KOLDRENNU-577703 format. One record per residue (C-alpha): residue in three letters; x, y, z. Coordinates in steps of 0.5 Angstrom, whole numbers, padded with zeros to 4 digits, always signed. Example, Ala and Ser with C-alpha at 12.3 -4.5 7.8 and 13.67 -1.06 7.14 Angstrom:
2
ALA+0025-0009+0016SER+0027-0002+0014
! end
This chain:
381
UNK-0040-0007+0029UNK-0039-0005+0037UNK-0034+0001+0039UNK-0032+0003+0045UNK-0032+0010+0048UNK-0026+0014+0049UNK-0028+0019+0055UNK-0021+0022+0057UNK-0020+0029+0054UNK-0015+0029+0049UNK-0012+0034+0044UNK-0015+0034+0037UNK-0021+0030+0040UNK-0028+0033+0041UNK-0031+0031+0048UNK-0038+0029+0046UNK-0039+0023+0041UNK-0043+0024+0035UNK-0050+0022+0035UNK-0051+0015+0036UNK-0044+0015+0040UNK-0038+0010+0039UNK-0033+0015+0036UNK-0030+0022+0038UNK-0028+0027+0032UNK-0022+0029+0030UNK-0019+0032+0024UNK-0013+0033+0019UNK-0011+0039+0022UNK-0012+0036+0029UNK-0011+0029+0028UNK-0009+0027+0035UNK-0013+0021+0038UNK-0012+0017+0045UNK-0007+0011+0045UNK-0010+0005+0042UNK-0015+0009+0037UNK-0014+0012+0030UNK-0016+0018+0026UNK-0020+0015+0021UNK-0025+0019+0017UNK-0025+0025+0022UNK-0026+0020+0028UNK-0022+0017+0033UNK-0024+0010+0032UNK-0023+0004+0038UNK-0025-0003+0036UNK-0028-0008+0040UNK-0028-0015+0040UNK-0034-0015+0035UNK-0030-0012+0030UNK-0025-0017+0030UNK-0024-0022+0024UNK-0028-0028+0025UNK-0025-0035+0028UNK-0018-0032+0028UNK-0015-0035+0034UNK-0009-0030+0035UNK-0008-0022+0034UNK-0001-0018+0035UNK+0000-0011+0035UNK+0005-0008+0030UNK+0007-0001+0033UNK+0009+0004+0028UNK+0014+0009+0029UNK+0012+0016+0029UNK+0013+0020+0023UNK+0014+0027+0022UNK+0008+0032+0021UNK+0004+0031+0015UNK+0000+0025+0012UNK+0002+0020+0007UNK-0003+0015+0003UNK-0003+0008+0000UNK+0004+0007+0003UNK+0007+0000+0002UNK+0011-0002+0009UNK+0016-0008+0010UNK+0014-0013+0015UNK+0019-0018+0017UNK+0017-0024+0020UNK+0022-0029+0024UNK+0021-0034+0030UNK+0024-0028+0035UNK+0018-0024+0034UNK+0012-0029+0031UNK+0010-0035+0033UNK+0010-0040+0027UNK+0007-0046+0031UNK+0000-0042+0031UNK-0001-0041+0024UNK-0002-0045+0018UNK+0004-0048+0014UNK+0003-0044+0008UNK+0001-0038+0012UNK-0005-0037+0008UNK-0009-0035+0015UNK-0005-0029+0016UNK-0009-0022+0015UNK-0008-0015+0017UNK-0013-0009+0019UNK-0012-0002+0021UNK-0015-0001+0029UNK-0022+0000+0026UNK-0022-0007+0024UNK-0021-0005+0016UNK-0017-0010+0012UNK-0011-0008+0009UNK-0008-0011+0003UNK-0001-0015+0003UNK+0004-0018-0002UNK+0008-0024+0001UNK+0015-0024-0003UNK+0017-0030+0001UNK+0014-0035+0006UNK+0019-0039+0010UNK+0015-0042+0016UNK+0020-0042+0021UNK+0025-0038+0018UNK+0025-0031+0015UNK+0018-0029+0011UNK+0018-0022+0007UNK+0011-0019+0007UNK+0009-0012+0004UNK+0003-0009+0007UNK-0001-0003+0004UNK-0003+0003+0009UNK-0009+0007+0007UNK-0006+0013+0011UNK+0000+0014+0015UNK+0001+0020+0020UNK+0002+0022+0027UNK-0005+0019+0029UNK-0003+0012+0027UNK+0000+0008+0032UNK-0001+0001+0030UNK-0004-0004+0026UNK-0006-0011+0027UNK-0004-0018+0025UNK-0009-0023+0025UNK-0007-0031+0025UNK-0009-0038+0027UNK-0015-0039+0022UNK-0015-0046+0019UNK-0021-0045+0014UNK-0018-0038+0012UNK-0019-0037+0004UNK-0012-0035+0001UNK-0011-0028+0001UNK-0012-0023-0005UNK-0010-0016-0008UNK-0003-0017-0007UNK-0001-0013-0013UNK-0006-0007-0010UNK+0000-0006-0005UNK+0004-0002-0010UNK-0001+0003-0013UNK+0003+0009-0013UNK+0008+0005-0017UNK+0008+0003-0024UNK+0013-0003-0023UNK+0016-0006-0018UNK+0022-0011-0018UNK+0024-0015-0012UNK+0029-0019-0016UNK+0030-0025-0012UNK+0025-0029-0016UNK+0027-0027-0023UNK+0024-0021-0027UNK+0017-0021-0024UNK+0013-0015-0023UNK+0009-0014-0017UNK+0005-0009-0019UNK-0002-0009-0022UNK+0002-0007-0029UNK+0005-0014-0029UNK+0010-0012-0034UNK+0015-0018-0032UNK+0022-0017-0035UNK+0026-0022-0039UNK+0033-0024-0036UNK+0039-0025-0040UNK+0045-0028-0036UNK+0044-0026-0029UNK+0043-0030-0023UNK+0040-0030-0016UNK+0044-0027-0010UNK+0043-0025-0003UNK+0040-0018-0003UNK+0038-0012+0002UNK+0031-0015+0003UNK+0031-0022+0001UNK+0034-0025-0006UNK+0037-0020-0011UNK+0040-0021-0018UNK+0048-0021-0019UNK+0050-0018-0026UNK+0057-0019-0028UNK+0058-0013-0033UNK+0054-0017-0039UNK+0048-0019-0036UNK+0041-0015-0036UNK+0034-0015-0035UNK+0029-0012-0041UNK+0022-0010-0040UNK+0017-0010-0045UNK+0016-0010-0051UNK+0013-0002-0050UNK+0012-0002-0043UNK+0007+0003-0041UNK+0012+0007-0036UNK+0013+0015-0035UNK+0008+0016-0041UNK+0005+0023-0040UNK+0007+0024-0033UNK+0009+0031-0029UNK+0014+0027-0025UNK+0018+0021-0024UNK+0021+0017-0019UNK+0026+0011-0020UNK+0029+0007-0014UNK+0034+0001-0013UNK+0038-0002-0008UNK+0045-0002-0011UNK+0051-0006-0009UNK+0057-0004-0014UNK+0063-0009-0015UNK+0070-0006-0015UNK+0070+0000-0021UNK+0073-0002-0027UNK+0073+0001-0034UNK+0071+0008-0036UNK+0064+0008-0038UNK+0058+0010-0034UNK+0054+0004-0031UNK+0046+0004-0032UNK+0042+0001-0026UNK+0035+0002-0029UNK+0033+0006-0035UNK+0026+0008-0038UNK+0026+0011-0045UNK+0021+0013-0050UNK+0022+0014-0058UNK+0017+0018-0063UNK+0016+0025-0065UNK+0019+0027-0058UNK+0024+0022-0054UNK+0024+0022-0046UNK+0029+0018-0042UNK+0030+0017-0034UNK+0036+0013-0032UNK+0040+0012-0025UNK+0047+0011-0027UNK+0054+0010-0024UNK+0059+0014-0027UNK+0066+0012-0028UNK+0068+0014-0021UNK+0062+0011-0017UNK+0058+0017-0017UNK+0051+0017-0017UNK+0049+0020-0024UNK+0041+0021-0026UNK+0039+0023-0033UNK+0032+0026-0034UNK+0029+0028-0041UNK+0022+0030-0043UNK+0023+0032-0050UNK+0029+0033-0055UNK+0032+0040-0054UNK+0038+0044-0055UNK+0040+0041-0048UNK+0036+0035-0048UNK+0038+0032-0042UNK+0038+0034-0035UNK+0044+0030-0032UNK+0045+0031-0024UNK+0051+0028-0021UNK+0052+0026-0013UNK+0060+0027-0012UNK+0060+0022-0006UNK+0062+0015-0010UNK+0058+0009-0007UNK+0062+0004-0004UNK+0064-0002-0007UNK+0061-0009-0004UNK+0056-0005+0000UNK+0049-0004+0000UNK+0046+0003-0002UNK+0039+0005-0003UNK+0039+0010-0009UNK+0032+0014-0011UNK+0032+0019-0017UNK+0026+0024-0017UNK+0024+0029-0022UNK+0019+0034-0022UNK+0018+0036-0029UNK+0013+0042-0028UNK+0017+0045-0022UNK+0023+0043-0026UNK+0027+0040-0021UNK+0032+0034-0021UNK+0034+0031-0014UNK+0038+0025-0012UNK+0037+0021-0005UNK+0042+0017-0002UNK+0039+0012+0004UNK+0033+0017+0004UNK+0037+0023+0005UNK+0037+0028-0001UNK+0044+0029-0003UNK+0044+0033-0009UNK+0039+0037-0013UNK+0038+0042-0019UNK+0034+0046-0023UNK+0033+0046-0030UNK+0030+0049-0036UNK+0030+0043-0040UNK+0023+0040-0038UNK+0017+0040-0041UNK+0011+0040-0036UNK+0010+0033-0038UNK+0013+0027-0042UNK+0010+0026-0049UNK+0004+0021-0049UNK+0008+0016-0053UNK+0009+0009-0051UNK+0016+0008-0048UNK+0020+0004-0053UNK+0024+0000-0047UNK+0025-0001-0040UNK+0032-0004-0038UNK+0035-0006-0031UNK+0043-0006-0031UNK+0044-0004-0039UNK+0043+0002-0043UNK+0039+0002-0050UNK+0046+0002-0054UNK+0048-0004-0050UNK+0054+0000-0048UNK+0053+0002-0040UNK+0052-0005-0037UNK+0052-0005-0029UNK+0057-0010-0025UNK+0054-0012-0018UNK+0048-0013-0015UNK+0041-0010-0015UNK+0035-0011-0011UNK+0028-0008-0010UNK+0028-0004-0017UNK+0022+0001-0017UNK+0019+0006-0022UNK+0013+0011-0021UNK+0010+0016-0025UNK+0010+0022-0020UNK+0015+0026-0016UNK+0015+0022-0010UNK+0016+0027-0003UNK+0021+0027+0001UNK+0017+0024+0007UNK+0015+0018+0003UNK+0022+0017+0001UNK+0024+0018+0009UNK+0019+0013+0011UNK+0021+0008+0005UNK+0028+0008+0008UNK+0026+0007+0015UNK+0021+0001+0013UNK+0026-0003+0009UNK+0032-0002+0014UNK+0027-0005+0020UNK+0026+0002+0023UNK+0019+0003+0022UNK+0015-0003+0026UNK+0016-0006+0033UNK+0012-0012+0034UNK+0008-0012+0040UNK+0006-0018+0045UNK+0001-0023+0041UNK-0006-0024+0045UNK-0011-0030+0044UNK-0018-0028+0042
! end
């Protein structure tokens, strides 16, 4: 691979290339690199034409908005293609000749949630790292003989399950824990299609899905559009429960006032649950992104609304991990007793076996709101 040299003096880069040439040094402590380069494996890398995928006719830069200090790894980001930003005439009708790379030409895995030639296509790309030194990635296309892409499930390596819901109860993660639909139907979602629940419908995942087993933390996420409130029971958005000698639980609910209520439990104790209520009710008929995060070792529970922490608590009710027993069930839009059913529309339900960071959730919010990526001008190769 031929690499161009950067000769200007810039903060965070050494000014003499390593033996053999080709790259300037950088580090996690000083990751700044010149425009058009990226700090990868402690080197500011500038790809030349020799690093391009062979036989692709076009490439287009996708510029990433700068993130706050710090680095994230294995980050899924949303890429939405429309005729306003992407030339569908230059790509195969099935879209199989699309590829993504970082600036060094390393391929990035991606999942196609929806492909609509000439319309709106939804793709998710996994960035190996995202930090202040990352400025863009490349989108390549226009290769009639390209093989279909592979590895889409690897996009979700930080999650135990991901349900886009537009196409049903399929799990996009490597776990492939698909859910069985009862009564629910397709409806417009926040990102693409979602699922409409009428207070009787639900999705059951199982049997015994391997979620939140012997983990030190948990994160649940969902886009929520509640119907006008009625009744006096809580409404479950997503729930995971495990039974055995001990019992664990993780839930996002809405209480009868429409407030977000989260419940986490690692073991049966005198006060078995650690509930937390955010006293800012969701607005019926409007989409809100809700995330619930529990760090069992730190003994914290937090609620995030649209990527911003809105409630937090410290509890003594946690063991350091959940029990190492197979979960009994996981449910969307219903609780295990078939009492607390959700009424409204849901989209993009996710389950992670770790306490994802504030920065992670902020990036996800920006990504799913279309605030993270800007499309540059395409160029012929």
